[in-house]
N, C-alpha and C positions, 0 to 999 in steps of 0.2 A: 457598652458591649466592646471589648477587644478586638481588632482587625485581624490582629496576629490570629487566633485560635480562626479568625476565619478561615483567614488564608490556609490554615492547617487545616481543617475541618473539608476544603475546598480539596484539598493536595490526598484525601484519605480517600477519598471519594473518589477522582481520579482515579488512583493506586488500586484501591478494591484493599488493600490493606494495610496495618498501619508501617508493620517493617519495613514493606516497597515506598510505601511516602517517608519514612526517615531516610530511606538511599537517594530521595530527591531533593527533601529537605536539609539532608546532612545533620538532623538533628536528632537527638536518642527518643527511641520509643516512648519511655515513661515523660517526653515532656509534652510529647503528641498527645499521646493516653489523655495524662494532668489537663492540657488546656481542651480536648473537648468536651470533658468530666464539667470545666469551670462552664464553656460557654451553654452545654443543656441545663447547665444548675441557672446562669442569668437567662436564659429564653425559659424557663419551666416545660422544656422539651425533652423527648429522645429525640436525640437527630441520629443515630445508629443501631440497628442490630450487631448485639456482636458474636458469631456462629461460624461454626468451623472450619468456613470458607472464606471467610476473611470478613472484613467490615459491611453490610447493605446498608444503602438509608430506608426511615423510614419514611411513611407520606407528609408528615409535618418540616421530616430532614430534605425534601427531594422537592417543594416547597420553599425552604432555607437555600440552599443549594441556589437554586434560579435566584435569589437575592442576593444572593453572596457574589457571581459570576458577574453581577451587576455592578452592584460596587465598586466592588476590584477590580474593573476591567475602569470603571469612572475615577479611578482613582487615580489608576495611571495613568489616562492620560492627563488628567491634570496635571500632578509630577511632571507630566511631559512638556504641556505644553508652557510650565515655570522655567524648567532648565536652559533658563539666557546661554546662547553659545553654542547651549553640549547639540550637535546634528544628531536627530534621531534619525534609531535605528530599523533599515527595514526589516521585516520578516517575510520568510517565504514558506509554506510549507506543504510537501503531496507523497501522498501516499499510492503506491503505482504495483503494477504486474514487470513481472523479471522481460524486459522487453528491449533490446537491441533499439529503435526506433527510438524510443521515451526517452534513455539515456544519452541518447544519440541529440534530441530535442536540447534537455538541461545544458550539455557542453554547448551548444549556438545560445541558449539563454545565458549562460555566465558570460556567455562574448559581448553580448547587449548591456550588461550592467554597469553604471557609475561607478567612481569611489566612492561613494557611498557609503556608510556603516551599514552591513547587512549580515541577517543570519540567514542560511538554509536548510532544511530539514530535506531531505532526498530517500524517505525507506522502503525497499523492495517487497511487496508480501504479498497472502491470499486476497481477494475478492474480501473474507469474511472479518480480516484485522485489520484491514484499508475502513472496510466501515465501524468497527470499532474506536478506530484514530479520527475520525471527522465526531462522530455522537462523544466519545468519553474523552480525549484527549485534545490536542492543540493544532490539530494538523487541518488545514483549511482547505484541501483540495484531496479529492485520492482521484483513482481511474483504475477502476475495475473489471473483472474480465468473467465472461463464463458465455458457454453454452449457447447457439442459437435457440435450441429447446427447450432452453429457463429463461428464456427475453418476458414472458409473463410472469412467474414466479418472483424476478428481479426488481420491473417494474414495481408490482405488487406492494413489495418488502421496503424498496424505498421511497415510494409515497406514504407506507404507513409506520416508518421512523419519519418524517421531516424531511426527507434529501430531494433535491434537485436534482435532472439528472441529462446527459446533451451526448448523444451519438458522438464517439471520436472516429470509430470506423468498425470496419469487419472485414474476415479476411478467411482463410484456413493455414492451418498451420501449414509450413517448410518443412524437409528434411535437409540437418546439416549435419554432415559428415568432414573428416582428413580429405584434402586432397590426393591420399594416397589409399583411400579407403579402397577397397573393390566398389563397391556401391558407388562410388563416384563415378565406373567404366558402363553405369547400366543407361541403354536409352532410357527406358521404361522402370518405376521401381512399383512394384503392388507391393501390398501387405506380408505375401509369403518372402519376400525377398528378405524380410528384415527376420525373421524367426530364427538363424543364426548368427546374429549379433548383439550387441549387449547394448542397452538403449540406456542410456542421461537421460534421469529425470526430476522436476522438480519435489520436493520433500515434501511440498505444504501445498496437494490441493484440496479445494475446500469450498463446497456451497454450504452456506448456514440453512441450519434445522434440517437436511437432509442427510441420512447414517451416510459416516465417512465409505462404510462397504461401497454403496450406490454409485459415489462419485468416484471412487479409486477405480471400481469392478468399469468403468464407462470411459474415463481418462486414460487407465493403464490393463488394454487390452489382455485376457489370457493368451495370445500365441507369442508373448515374449516370456522366454523361461529368466534373463538373465539381464536385470536392472540395477541399477546404482544410483542413488538418491541423493540430490546434492542441494543444499539451499544457497551459495553462493557461486551467485554466473560467473563470474571471470575464474572459479573456479572448474566449472561445469566447460568452459571451451578450451583450457590445459590439457584437461582432459580429451577431450572430443584431438583436441591437436596432438596431443602425444602417443590415443591408441586408435588404427586405423581400424578396430575391431567395434568400432563403439558410433553410438549416432544417435542423434536427439528431434524434438521436436517443437518450432519455434516456429515465432512471426517471425513473416522474413524477413531478413536479418538486413541493414546496409553493406554492402561489397566494401568497406571498408573496413569493418571490424570482420568480416571473412576472409580478405588479404593478410590481417593482421597475425592473426592465428592459423593460417596455411586452412581453412576450413573450404568447403564447398557447398550449396544450397542447390538442391532437387527438392521438385516435386512429388506426389506417391498417387501414381491415378487413380487407386482405391478410395485415396482420401475426400471424403466430400461432404465433411464435419465444419461446419463455421461457426467461428468466435467472434465473439462483439467485444468489443473498448470501449467502456461507459462510463465519462466524465461526473463525479459528484461533489457535491458542498453540501453544507446547510441549506433550507430555504430559512430567506431572506435575508443569506450570505451578502453585501457586495462585495464583488470582485475587485482587486488593487489594480494599480499598473503593472504591479508586476505577477501578479496571477493572469493580467491576459496578454505581456509580453510574452509569455508561459506557450499560454494555449498554442500563440503566432506561432513560435516555435516550434508548438507540436504538432502542428494542421500541416505546415510544412516540414519538417522531419517524416508528415506519414505520406504527404504527398511524393515526395521525391521517393521514398522507401520502400513503404506499403502498394500504392499506386501500382507502381512500374511493376511488380513482382507479382501481382493478383493481376495484371493484364494478357 
């Protein structure tokens, strides 16, 4: 059995298609396809179903990929162990919701790092993609966000998928807007006060296995008729800063972030909805020293920025 063929098959499993695996491996699709066919012939099994949607593992393929992860992981450990004089590259990866208190924790975390070689992967996305990245890709930690009324649903789903979870924090969304916005002058803000303004919204609200229309209706109520959907948080803040007719719902933001963009933060007296941020990782995963340091900085950032805002 050729270990390179095994590596190709594992990458196709992660990517879901030959073309996407080709981009990661920097290898032509025909070469990958030929390697997988040779591996199937050597082992006498069918590893993938070839479908119009991509490559899906057969039951035998799923079993083989479990062994493949273990074999290739052990091989990497052996190679690293015997590379004398070569510093070990530390790796840290986390998927998170778009939240200033979390990015602030990342900044503080990077200030604690040594000069040793390292790679950090930090991805802002929705809860569904965070769960997928933990299960199917090489992300070790994730933070998912959901409304309190989905608590039982998410905990049951995480347990079924073999994921451990720990509460990070819970909070109600605040409003942010330009310091020049008429909204900033109000002593109290109600839902009705927002109807004439433009909402800046995340472009990918999502709850796994629930109809997107239901999630959108809950997260984006009908009383707002004008919305701009933006994925990138920096672009959201730029637009809020430049257009006083816009506002956005966010987890409580650090004051230094607000000052940087000339924004102010206000509470809405009508908003009673509570959200939870929850740390997740695979069952049995042993937290590294870097993981633990990031979690420490996350808790400190939460204490400084969220607890103060919620008090």
